[in-house]
Backbone as JSON, one array per atom type, in Angstrom:
{
  "sequence": "XXXXXXXXXXXXXXXXXXXXXXXXXXXXXXXXXXXXXXXXXXXXXXXXXXXXXXXXXXXXXXXXXXXXXXXXXXXXXXXXXXXXXXXXXXXXXXXXXXXXXXXXXXXXXXXXXXXXXXXXXXXXXXXXXXXXXXXXXXXXXXXXXXXXXXXXXXXXXXXXXXXXXXXXXXXXXXXXXXXXXXXXXXXXXXXXXXXXXXXXXXXXXXXXXXXXXXXXXXXXXXXXXXXXXXXXXXXXXXXXXXXXXXXXXXXXXXXXXXXXXXXXXX",
  "N": [[-6.68, -82.01, 109.41], [-3.8, -84.06, 109.31], [-2.16, -85.97, 111.84], [1.09, -86.58, 112.91], [2.25, -89.54, 114.39], [3.68, -89.36, 117.41], [5.3, -91.54, 118.69], [6.25, -93.01, 121.66], [7.11, -95.6, 121.97], [9.66, -98.07, 122.01], [9.96, -99.75, 119.87], [9.34, -98.46, 117.58], [10.83, -96.99, 114.92], [12.19, -93.99, 113.73], [13.18, -92.63, 110.71], [14.81, -89.97, 109.37], [15.22, -87.76, 106.73], [17.04, -84.92, 105.75], [17.13, -82.12, 103.59], [19.47, -80.29, 101.44], [18.93, -77.5, 101.33], [17.68, -76.95, 103.73], [19.78, -77.5, 105.44], [21.53, -75.47, 104.79], [20.43, -73.18, 105.87], [21.04, -71.85, 108.79], [19.46, -71.03, 110.96], [16.99, -72.31, 110.51], [17.92, -74.94, 110.52], [18.91, -75.24, 113.14], [16.5, -74.98, 114.58], [15.08, -77.14, 113.55], [16.69, -79.29, 114.45], [16.34, -79.12, 117.18], [13.66, -79.92, 117.37], [13.99, -82.5, 116.4], [15.55, -83.7, 118.38], [13.67, -83.83, 120.4], [11.99, -85.81, 119.55], [10.68, -88.89, 120.42], [12.0, -92.19, 121.2], [13.91, -94.62, 119.14], [15.97, -93.26, 116.53], [17.09, -92.05, 113.33], [19.23, -89.99, 111.4], [19.56, -88.62, 108.18], [21.45, -86.88, 105.77], [21.78, -84.55, 103.0], [23.52, -82.34, 100.83], [24.29, -81.12, 98.48], [24.37, -78.49, 97.33], [26.22, -77.13, 98.92], [28.49, -78.63, 98.37], [28.84, -77.99, 95.69], [29.42, -75.27, 95.96], [31.88, -75.33, 97.41], [33.46, -76.77, 95.62], [33.61, -74.92, 93.55], [35.15, -72.92, 94.79], [37.54, -74.26, 94.93], [38.22, -74.36, 92.35], [37.11, -76.26, 90.72], [34.89, -77.39, 88.24], [31.46, -77.96, 88.43], [29.5, -80.44, 87.03], [26.25, -80.86, 85.86], [23.52, -82.88, 84.88], [20.26, -82.81, 83.87], [19.62, -82.04, 86.46], [21.08, -83.79, 87.97], [24.12, -84.73, 89.51], [27.27, -85.09, 87.94], [29.71, -87.19, 88.92], [32.94, -86.94, 89.09], [36.47, -87.75, 89.73], [37.57, -85.51, 91.1], [35.2, -84.28, 91.99], [34.24, -86.27, 93.7], [36.14, -86.22, 95.71], [35.64, -83.7, 96.8], [32.97, -84.05, 97.64], [33.34, -86.02, 99.58], [34.81, -84.57, 101.46], [32.98, -82.49, 102.07], [30.34, -83.63, 102.53], [30.91, -85.91, 104.19], [32.66, -84.77, 105.99], [32.66, -81.69, 106.75], [29.74, -81.01, 106.8], [28.53, -83.28, 107.99], [29.91, -83.6, 110.45], [29.41, -81.13, 111.59], [26.64, -81.21, 112.01], [26.46, -83.38, 113.79], [27.86, -82.25, 115.94], [26.12, -80.16, 116.63], [23.92, -81.66, 117.48], [25.04, -82.92, 119.71], [25.39, -80.65, 121.21], [22.79, -80.19, 121.85], [22.35, -82.06, 123.75], [22.03, -84.61, 122.74], [23.23, -87.69, 122.13], [25.25, -88.67, 119.45], [26.5, -90.04, 116.34], [28.59, -89.62, 113.55], [28.42, -90.95, 110.27], [29.59, -92.53, 107.24], [29.05, -94.64, 104.37], [31.26, -96.4, 104.4], [32.03, -96.73, 107.02], [32.15, -99.23, 109.36], [31.26, -100.81, 107.33], [28.63, -100.05, 106.69], [26.86, -99.15, 104.72], [26.71, -100.73, 101.89], [27.39, -100.5, 98.49], [26.77, -100.58, 94.9], [28.45, -99.62, 91.99], [26.78, -97.51, 89.73], [25.48, -98.73, 86.72], [26.49, -97.79, 83.43], [24.29, -96.31, 81.25], [22.42, -94.46, 79.28], [23.66, -92.16, 80.18], [26.76, -91.44, 81.72], [27.2, -91.27, 85.01], [29.39, -91.31, 86.57], [31.24, -91.64, 89.59], [29.03, -92.85, 91.15], [26.74, -94.5, 93.22], [24.46, -97.23, 94.04], [22.69, -98.35, 96.84], [23.1, -101.61, 98.08], [23.21, -103.2, 100.3], [22.6, -103.08, 103.77], [24.04, -102.65, 106.93], [22.39, -103.79, 109.28], [22.56, -104.82, 111.88], [24.71, -103.49, 113.05], [23.72, -100.86, 113.06], [21.51, -101.24, 114.71], [22.84, -101.87, 117.09], [23.93, -99.4, 117.78], [21.6, -97.89, 118.16], [20.48, -99.2, 120.34], [22.17, -98.37, 122.29], [21.3, -95.86, 122.56], [22.42, -94.02, 120.83], [22.43, -91.76, 118.21], [22.59, -92.48, 114.82], [24.08, -90.56, 112.28], [23.85, -90.09, 109.0], [25.83, -89.37, 106.17], [25.44, -88.8, 102.62], [26.99, -90.89, 101.35], [28.22, -93.88, 100.08], [29.81, -97.16, 100.03], [31.71, -99.45, 98.08], [32.08, -103.1, 98.01], [34.68, -103.43, 97.39], [35.89, -101.3, 98.49], [35.58, -98.69, 97.48], [34.63, -95.35, 97.59], [31.41, -93.93, 96.97], [29.31, -91.47, 95.56], [25.99, -91.03, 96.62], [22.52, -90.92, 96.2], [20.75, -88.98, 98.52], [18.04, -89.24, 99.32], [17.54, -91.84, 98.51], [19.35, -93.23, 100.12], [18.22, -92.81, 102.66], [15.76, -94.1, 102.26], [16.58, -96.78, 101.7], [17.83, -97.46, 104.11], [15.64, -97.25, 105.88], [13.95, -99.24, 104.83], [15.54, -101.57, 105.2], [15.81, -101.58, 108.01], [13.23, -102.02, 108.75], [12.86, -104.67, 109.07], [13.41, -105.15, 111.65], [12.31, -103.13, 113.28], [9.15, -101.39, 113.62], [8.83, -99.02, 111.19], [9.08, -95.57, 110.4], [9.33, -93.16, 107.83], [10.7, -90.01, 107.07], [10.74, -87.21, 104.95], [12.27, -84.19, 104.82], [12.1, -81.12, 103.35], [12.17, -78.09, 101.34], [9.5, -77.67, 100.77], [6.06, -77.97, 101.91], [4.98, -80.41, 101.47], [3.53, -82.72, 99.1], [2.26, -80.88, 96.46], [-0.87, -79.62, 95.18], [-0.95, -77.47, 93.54], [1.79, -75.98, 92.23], [2.38, -73.33, 92.53], [1.2, -72.57, 94.82], [1.97, -72.8, 98.01], [0.48, -73.75, 100.09], [-1.24, -75.64, 99.15], [-1.37, -78.37, 99.92], [-1.37, -81.85, 99.42], [-2.95, -83.97, 101.48], [-2.92, -86.72, 101.87], [-1.62, -89.61, 100.29], [-2.09, -92.52, 98.39], [-1.33, -95.53, 96.56], [-3.29, -95.65, 94.59], [-4.62, -93.05, 94.35], [-2.32, -91.65, 93.78], [-1.53, -92.58, 91.23], [-3.68, -91.6, 89.77], [-3.39, -88.8, 90.1], [-0.94, -88.47, 88.92], [-1.49, -89.21, 86.29], [-3.22, -87.17, 85.59], [-1.52, -85.06, 85.49], [-1.17, -83.49, 87.73], [0.74, -84.15, 89.57], [4.02, -83.9, 88.7], [7.15, -84.12, 86.84], [9.22, -83.16, 88.68], [8.59, -84.1, 91.28], [8.44, -86.81, 90.96], [10.75, -88.66, 91.18], [11.25, -88.56, 93.97], [8.78, -89.43, 95.02], [8.75, -91.95, 93.94], [10.74, -93.18, 95.5], [9.38, -93.03, 97.94], [7.07, -94.73, 97.62], [8.36, -97.07, 96.97], [9.6, -97.61, 99.4], [7.33, -97.97, 101.04], [6.17, -100.22, 99.8], [8.05, -102.1, 100.41], [8.07, -102.58, 103.13], [8.22, -100.39, 104.96], [6.3, -98.57, 107.31], [4.95, -96.05, 107.18], [5.26, -93.02, 105.29], [6.31, -89.67, 105.43], [6.12, -86.41, 104.03], [7.42, -83.17, 104.16], [8.17, -79.78, 105.3], [10.72, -77.91, 107.08], [9.3, -77.79, 109.39], [8.18, -80.18, 109.82], [8.42, -82.11, 111.9], [7.14, -80.97, 113.99], [4.29, -81.01, 116.12], [1.07, -81.06, 114.66], [1.89, -80.12, 112.21], [1.67, -79.18, 108.73], [1.53, -81.49, 106.12], [2.36, -84.17, 103.78], [1.11, -87.43, 103.81], [2.15, -90.66, 103.1], [0.69, -93.64, 102.18], [0.1, -97.2, 102.14]],
  "CA": [[-5.23, -82.1, 109.29], [-3.28, -85.3, 109.84], [-1.2, -85.84, 112.93], [2.15, -87.59, 112.98], [2.24, -90.23, 115.67], [4.93, -89.24, 118.17], [5.17, -92.75, 119.5], [7.42, -93.22, 122.51], [7.47, -97.01, 122.06], [11.01, -98.26, 121.52], [9.99, -100.57, 118.66], [9.03, -97.6, 116.42], [12.04, -96.29, 114.5], [11.97, -92.88, 112.81], [14.31, -92.31, 109.84], [14.52, -88.62, 108.87], [16.16, -87.2, 105.74], [16.94, -83.47, 105.58], [17.72, -81.67, 102.34], [20.56, -79.32, 101.48], [18.48, -76.13, 101.58], [17.45, -76.84, 105.17], [21.09, -77.49, 106.1], [22.19, -74.19, 104.51], [19.83, -72.12, 106.69], [21.42, -72.25, 110.15], [18.35, -70.81, 111.88], [16.06, -73.42, 110.29], [18.56, -76.19, 110.94], [18.93, -75.28, 114.61], [15.13, -75.22, 115.03], [14.73, -78.53, 113.21], [17.42, -80.24, 115.3], [15.68, -79.11, 118.49], [12.48, -80.79, 117.21], [14.49, -83.87, 116.22], [15.97, -84.2, 119.7], [12.47, -84.08, 121.2], [11.3, -86.99, 119.02], [10.94, -90.01, 121.31], [12.29, -93.49, 120.61], [15.1, -94.68, 118.28], [15.86, -92.4, 115.35], [18.27, -91.97, 112.45], [19.2, -88.78, 110.57], [20.3, -88.7, 106.91], [21.51, -85.54, 105.18], [22.43, -84.32, 101.71], [24.45, -81.22, 100.9], [24.8, -80.89, 97.14], [24.68, -77.09, 97.05], [27.47, -76.79, 99.6], [29.56, -79.28, 97.61], [29.05, -77.17, 94.49], [30.08, -74.02, 96.39], [33.28, -75.62, 97.76], [34.14, -77.14, 94.37], [33.91, -73.67, 92.84], [36.27, -72.24, 95.46], [38.75, -75.01, 94.62], [38.47, -74.26, 90.91], [36.53, -77.4, 90.01], [33.6, -77.12, 87.63], [30.46, -79.01, 88.71], [28.67, -80.74, 85.85], [24.94, -81.42, 86.19], [22.65, -83.24, 83.75], [18.89, -82.99, 84.36], [19.61, -81.86, 87.91], [21.88, -84.81, 88.65], [25.54, -84.42, 89.5], [28.25, -86.02, 87.37], [30.71, -87.28, 89.98], [34.27, -87.4, 88.68], [37.37, -87.94, 90.86], [37.63, -84.27, 91.87], [33.91, -84.1, 92.66], [34.13, -87.24, 94.81], [36.98, -85.71, 96.82], [34.9, -82.59, 97.43], [31.8, -84.62, 98.33], [33.81, -86.68, 100.8], [35.15, -83.51, 102.43], [31.83, -81.68, 102.47], [29.28, -84.45, 103.13], [31.42, -86.75, 105.28], [33.41, -83.97, 106.95], [32.08, -80.42, 107.22], [28.32, -81.02, 107.15], [28.21, -84.39, 108.92], [30.44, -83.34, 111.79], [28.72, -79.95, 112.14], [25.32, -81.65, 112.5], [26.69, -84.18, 115.0], [28.24, -81.33, 117.03], [24.91, -79.46, 117.07], [23.12, -82.61, 118.27], [25.69, -83.06, 121.03], [25.08, -79.41, 121.93], [21.4, -80.32, 122.33], [22.35, -83.19, 124.69], [21.65, -85.83, 122.02], [24.42, -88.41, 121.7], [25.14, -88.99, 118.02], [27.76, -90.39, 115.68], [28.54, -89.39, 112.11], [28.81, -92.13, 109.5], [29.36, -92.72, 105.81], [28.85, -96.06, 104.11], [32.44, -97.21, 104.67], [32.17, -96.97, 108.46], [31.56, -100.52, 109.74], [30.59, -101.34, 106.12], [27.21, -99.91, 107.04], [26.09, -99.01, 103.48], [27.45, -101.28, 100.76], [26.71, -100.13, 97.24], [27.33, -101.01, 93.62], [28.54, -98.49, 91.05], [25.66, -97.52, 88.78], [25.84, -99.08, 85.34], [26.35, -96.72, 82.44], [23.3, -96.55, 80.2], [22.51, -93.31, 78.36], [24.55, -91.15, 80.76], [27.71, -91.93, 82.71], [27.2, -90.35, 86.15], [30.68, -91.39, 87.24], [31.37, -92.36, 90.86], [27.71, -92.83, 91.77], [26.36, -95.87, 93.58], [23.13, -97.57, 94.58], [22.86, -99.19, 98.02], [22.64, -103.0, 97.92], [23.21, -103.9, 101.59], [22.68, -102.22, 104.96], [24.48, -103.39, 108.12], [21.33, -103.48, 110.25], [22.97, -105.18, 113.24], [25.54, -102.39, 113.57], [22.83, -99.73, 113.36], [20.72, -101.61, 115.89], [23.69, -101.78, 118.28], [24.01, -97.98, 118.15], [20.29, -97.45, 118.67], [20.28, -99.78, 121.67], [22.96, -97.54, 123.22], [20.7, -94.52, 122.47], [23.28, -93.18, 119.99], [21.76, -91.49, 116.94], [23.45, -92.47, 113.64], [23.86, -89.45, 111.34], [24.45, -90.58, 107.75], [26.02, -88.56, 104.96], [25.0, -89.55, 101.43], [28.16, -91.56, 100.73], [28.26, -95.32, 100.32], [31.1, -97.76, 99.69], [31.6, -100.77, 97.45], [32.78, -104.16, 98.73], [36.11, -103.29, 97.08], [36.41, -100.16, 99.22], [35.52, -97.44, 96.7], [33.55, -94.46, 98.02], [30.54, -93.51, 95.88], [28.25, -90.5, 95.82], [24.73, -91.77, 96.62], [21.37, -90.05, 96.42], [20.38, -88.98, 99.94], [16.69, -89.79, 99.49], [17.64, -93.3, 98.38], [20.03, -93.73, 101.32], [17.21, -92.85, 103.74], [14.78, -95.13, 101.92], [17.17, -98.12, 101.85], [18.02, -97.7, 105.55], [14.32, -97.49, 106.48], [13.49, -100.56, 104.37], [16.31, -102.62, 105.87], [15.54, -101.58, 109.44], [11.85, -102.45, 108.99], [12.87, -106.08, 109.47], [13.63, -105.16, 113.1], [11.44, -102.15, 113.92], [8.15, -100.67, 112.85], [9.66, -97.9, 110.74], [8.49, -94.42, 109.74], [10.34, -92.42, 107.05], [10.35, -88.6, 106.92], [11.56, -86.4, 104.05], [12.11, -82.77, 105.13], [12.72, -80.28, 102.33], [11.68, -76.71, 101.42], [8.06, -77.66, 100.55], [5.29, -78.56, 103.01], [4.52, -81.74, 101.06], [3.17, -82.78, 97.68], [1.32, -79.78, 96.23], [-1.8, -79.66, 94.05], [-0.59, -76.33, 92.7], [3.17, -75.64, 92.58], [2.46, -71.9, 92.85], [0.52, -72.36, 96.1], [2.65, -73.66, 98.98], [-0.47, -74.3, 101.06], [-2.13, -76.6, 98.49], [-0.75, -79.67, 100.24], [-2.19, -83.07, 99.36], [-2.75, -84.5, 102.83], [-2.7, -88.18, 101.91], [-1.45, -90.27, 98.99], [-1.86, -93.95, 98.31], [-0.92, -95.87, 95.19], [-4.39, -95.4, 93.66], [-4.77, -91.62, 93.99], [-1.05, -91.2, 93.19], [-1.58, -92.85, 89.79], [-4.67, -90.67, 89.18], [-2.82, -87.45, 90.08], [0.15, -88.48, 87.94], [-2.1, -89.24, 84.95], [-3.83, -85.87, 85.3], [-0.42, -84.08, 85.47], [-1.1, -82.7, 88.96], [2.09, -84.48, 90.03], [4.85, -83.96, 87.5], [8.52, -84.64, 86.87], [10.05, -82.82, 89.83], [8.27, -84.91, 92.47], [8.33, -88.25, 90.67], [11.8, -89.49, 91.79], [11.06, -88.65, 95.43], [7.62, -90.28, 95.31], [9.16, -93.33, 93.64], [11.4, -93.67, 96.73], [8.36, -93.18, 98.99], [6.25, -95.93, 97.4], [9.28, -98.21, 97.06], [9.74, -97.89, 100.83], [6.06, -98.51, 101.53], [5.97, -101.56, 99.25], [9.08, -103.02, 100.94], [8.0, -102.81, 104.57], [8.12, -99.19, 105.82], [4.88, -98.44, 107.65], [4.4, -94.76, 106.73], [6.24, -92.02, 104.84], [5.82, -88.29, 105.54], [6.87, -85.37, 103.32], [7.09, -81.84, 104.65], [9.29, -78.84, 105.37], [11.49, -77.94, 108.33], [8.36, -77.85, 110.52], [7.51, -81.48, 109.73], [8.42, -82.87, 113.15], [6.31, -80.3, 115.0], [2.92, -81.5, 116.19], [0.15, -80.21, 113.92], [2.48, -79.6, 110.96], [1.03, -79.52, 107.47], [2.43, -82.39, 105.42], [1.73, -85.25, 103.02], [1.33, -88.76, 104.37], [2.11, -91.7, 102.07], [0.18, -94.9, 102.74], [0.06, -98.34, 101.2]],
  "C": [[-4.74, -83.41, 109.95], [-2.29, -85.02, 110.96], [-0.17, -86.94, 112.83], [2.1, -88.23, 114.35], [3.6, -90.1, 116.32], [4.94, -90.37, 119.19], [6.42, -92.98, 120.35], [7.87, -94.68, 122.59], [8.82, -97.25, 121.4], [11.07, -99.12, 120.27], [9.57, -99.78, 117.43], [10.27, -96.76, 116.11], [11.68, -95.19, 113.51], [13.26, -92.59, 112.05], [13.98, -90.99, 109.16], [15.62, -88.16, 107.93], [15.95, -85.69, 105.65], [17.71, -83.06, 104.34], [18.73, -80.56, 102.54], [20.12, -77.92, 101.83], [18.17, -75.9, 103.05], [18.79, -76.74, 105.9], [21.75, -76.12, 105.95], [21.67, -73.06, 105.39], [20.04, -72.48, 108.16], [20.29, -72.07, 111.15], [17.33, -71.94, 111.76], [16.63, -74.73, 110.8], [18.56, -76.32, 112.46], [17.54, -75.59, 115.16], [14.72, -76.66, 114.76], [15.42, -79.51, 114.17], [16.85, -80.25, 116.72], [14.43, -79.99, 118.47], [12.91, -82.25, 117.13], [14.87, -84.48, 117.57], [14.77, -84.57, 120.56], [11.7, -85.33, 120.75], [11.68, -88.21, 119.85], [11.29, -91.28, 120.52], [13.53, -93.46, 119.72], [14.9, -93.87, 117.0], [17.2, -92.33, 114.62], [18.11, -90.7, 111.62], [20.08, -89.01, 109.34], [20.31, -87.3, 106.3], [22.17, -85.55, 103.81], [23.44, -83.2, 101.85], [25.03, -80.83, 99.55], [25.18, -79.45, 96.85], [25.99, -76.65, 97.7], [28.66, -77.4, 98.87], [29.88, -78.49, 96.34], [29.8, -75.89, 94.82], [31.56, -74.27, 96.67], [34.07, -76.0, 96.51], [34.52, -75.9, 93.58], [35.09, -72.93, 93.45], [37.59, -72.93, 95.16], [39.08, -75.0, 93.13], [37.96, -75.43, 90.11], [35.16, -77.01, 89.46], [32.65, -78.28, 87.92], [29.58, -79.2, 87.48], [27.38, -81.42, 86.28], [24.21, -81.76, 84.9], [21.28, -83.56, 84.32], [18.84, -82.94, 85.88], [20.43, -82.88, 88.68], [23.37, -84.55, 88.44], [26.34, -85.51, 88.79], [29.43, -86.04, 88.34], [32.01, -87.85, 89.44], [35.17, -87.47, 89.93], [37.44, -86.68, 91.74], [36.34, -84.03, 92.65], [33.79, -85.03, 93.86], [34.98, -86.8, 95.99], [36.26, -84.58, 97.55], [33.71, -83.12, 98.23], [32.22, -85.3, 99.63], [34.15, -85.65, 101.88], [33.91, -82.81, 102.97], [30.75, -82.51, 103.16], [29.8, -85.16, 104.39], [32.14, -85.96, 106.36], [32.62, -82.8, 107.47], [30.64, -80.55, 107.68], [28.01, -82.08, 108.2], [28.69, -84.05, 110.33], [29.79, -82.1, 112.42], [27.36, -80.34, 112.72], [25.48, -82.47, 113.78], [27.03, -83.27, 116.18], [27.0, -80.58, 117.55], [24.02, -80.38, 117.88], [23.72, -82.8, 119.65], [25.41, -81.82, 121.88], [23.67, -79.38, 122.46], [21.23, -81.54, 123.24], [21.81, -84.47, 124.05], [22.93, -86.53, 121.56], [24.25, -88.89, 120.27], [26.51, -89.35, 117.47], [27.59, -90.21, 114.18], [29.11, -90.57, 111.34], [28.71, -91.87, 108.0], [29.3, -94.23, 105.59], [30.02, -96.94, 104.45], [32.6, -97.54, 106.14], [31.41, -98.23, 108.86], [30.84, -101.18, 108.55], [29.07, -101.2, 106.24], [26.32, -99.74, 105.81], [26.94, -99.5, 102.32], [26.67, -100.98, 99.47], [27.41, -100.74, 96.03], [27.34, -99.81, 92.69], [27.46, -98.62, 89.98], [26.15, -97.82, 87.36], [25.62, -97.89, 84.41], [25.32, -97.14, 81.39], [23.39, -95.37, 79.23], [23.52, -92.28, 78.85], [25.47, -91.82, 81.77], [27.79, -90.91, 83.84], [28.48, -90.44, 86.96], [30.62, -92.18, 88.53], [30.07, -92.25, 91.67], [27.28, -94.27, 92.04], [24.93, -96.0, 94.07], [23.33, -98.58, 95.7], [22.29, -100.59, 97.76], [22.59, -103.76, 99.25], [23.38, -102.89, 102.72], [23.04, -103.08, 106.17], [23.5, -103.07, 109.27], [21.75, -103.79, 111.69], [23.83, -104.09, 113.87], [24.66, -101.2, 113.95], [22.01, -100.02, 114.62], [21.55, -101.49, 117.17], [23.85, -100.33, 118.74], [22.71, -97.5, 118.78], [20.05, -97.97, 120.08], [21.07, -99.01, 122.73], [22.44, -96.09, 123.25], [21.65, -93.53, 121.8], [22.58, -93.0, 118.65], [22.77, -91.56, 115.79], [23.07, -91.32, 112.72], [24.61, -89.8, 110.05], [24.63, -89.46, 106.74], [25.68, -89.45, 103.76], [26.19, -90.09, 100.65], [28.1, -93.03, 101.09], [29.63, -95.85, 99.89], [30.89, -99.12, 99.06], [32.31, -101.82, 98.31], [34.29, -104.09, 98.49], [36.71, -102.05, 97.74], [36.47, -98.86, 98.44], [34.34, -96.61, 97.19], [32.75, -93.99, 96.81], [29.52, -92.48, 96.37], [26.89, -91.21, 95.66], [23.58, -90.84, 96.95], [20.87, -90.14, 97.87], [18.99, -89.54, 100.21], [16.73, -91.31, 99.44], [18.34, -93.92, 99.59], [19.02, -93.86, 102.46], [16.2, -93.97, 103.5], [15.35, -96.53, 102.16], [17.42, -98.45, 103.33], [16.67, -98.04, 106.2], [13.79, -98.88, 106.09], [14.22, -101.67, 105.12], [15.96, -102.72, 107.34], [14.1, -102.01, 109.75], [11.76, -103.94, 109.27], [13.03, -106.23, 110.98], [12.6, -104.31, 113.83], [10.24, -101.84, 113.02], [8.79, -99.34, 112.49], [8.85, -96.83, 110.03], [9.62, -93.65, 109.05], [9.84, -90.99, 106.82], [11.3, -87.94, 105.93], [11.27, -84.93, 104.34], [12.84, -81.94, 104.07], [12.12, -78.87, 102.42], [10.17, -76.61, 101.24], [7.33, -78.35, 101.71], [4.78, -79.96, 102.69], [4.31, -81.77, 99.56], [2.06, -81.76, 97.44], [0.39, -80.04, 95.04], [-1.43, -78.59, 93.04], [0.81, -75.85, 93.12], [3.34, -74.17, 92.94], [1.79, -71.57, 94.19], [1.09, -73.33, 97.13], [1.71, -74.27, 100.02], [-1.4, -75.35, 100.45], [-1.62, -78.03, 98.68], [-1.76, -80.8, 100.11], [-1.92, -83.84, 100.66], [-2.38, -85.98, 102.83], [-2.59, -88.73, 100.5], [-1.35, -91.76, 99.2], [-1.58, -94.28, 96.85], [-2.02, -95.55, 94.18], [-4.5, -93.91, 93.31], [-3.46, -91.03, 93.45], [-1.08, -91.4, 91.67], [-2.55, -91.9, 89.09], [-4.08, -89.27, 89.05], [-1.66, -87.35, 89.08], [-0.42, -88.43, 86.52], [-2.7, -87.89, 84.57], [-2.82, -84.72, 85.36], [-0.44, -83.13, 86.66], [0.27, -82.91, 89.61], [2.95, -84.68, 88.8], [6.29, -84.3, 87.82], [9.29, -84.41, 88.16], [9.83, -83.7, 91.04], [8.37, -86.41, 92.21], [9.47, -89.09, 91.27], [11.62, -89.65, 93.3], [9.88, -89.56, 95.77], [7.9, -91.74, 94.95], [9.83, -93.93, 94.88], [10.38, -93.93, 97.83], [7.58, -94.49, 98.81], [7.11, -97.19, 97.4], [9.45, -98.61, 98.53], [8.47, -98.52, 101.4], [5.87, -99.96, 101.06], [6.95, -102.58, 99.81], [9.16, -103.0, 102.46], [7.94, -101.61, 105.48], [6.65, -98.9, 106.06], [4.25, -97.18, 107.06], [5.54, -93.86, 106.29], [5.58, -90.64, 104.93], [6.73, -87.36, 104.73], [6.44, -84.01, 103.83], [8.31, -80.94, 104.68], [9.99, -78.95, 106.72], [10.61, -78.04, 109.57], [7.76, -79.25, 110.67], [7.4, -82.21, 111.07], [7.6, -82.2, 114.25], [4.9, -80.88, 114.97], [1.99, -80.51, 115.48], [0.7, -79.67, 112.62], [1.64, -80.02, 109.76], [2.0, -80.37, 106.66], [1.64, -83.36, 104.55], [2.12, -86.58, 103.65], [1.15, -89.8, 103.27], [1.73, -93.02, 102.72], [0.21, -95.99, 101.68], [-1.26, -98.35, 100.44]]
}
């Protein structure tokens, strides 16, 4: 079994993305945040929250439209996302970290222009108010880390013209990790409901311990890795190819020593 390096050196930055299903389970979230607080050195937390946004939109009478699992973000959806991601979830997580004696600050892309994005061009499908990150304010993030303040990012970015855009949380984490790798040795963690990349989707313990670009291509060609994991793994290898040292995929136990997980290498 592989071991995550819990490196106390201050030049190793850990960027951790947590998925919506982990956020929805308060017991799991509380346990995860306790592990997160114990992680030594500078660290950044990124969260999603799509299911909660869908729930709140329903209560407000807004219909959520999804195509191939991706949200169509119209004006009403963007208002809900801003309330839920940037407000309810972000501030709840920050409050829980403060309760664990971890100083933290909640951010979206508009705060200090920390995540500048560009609205996604319309090709076959118009996803609406959706953006892709094009610039990260690394100096601002570094200034927070030097003060031992943990930045907690919601998956919202902002254009140079000041328009808020819904942004994929995995991509936000990846772009932050890539940008910060110019300053720190950077590790990226994706925590979701699975223990890692699985050989058999019906067997949660069939975790592939290590992936590099060669065996990834082989497993993709043999259909062991299929559509559902491909976007996430694209983000993983994009991060590795652009300067992130290591990427880990696992469940809510990922930060515990001895956890079962997948490690992505160059």
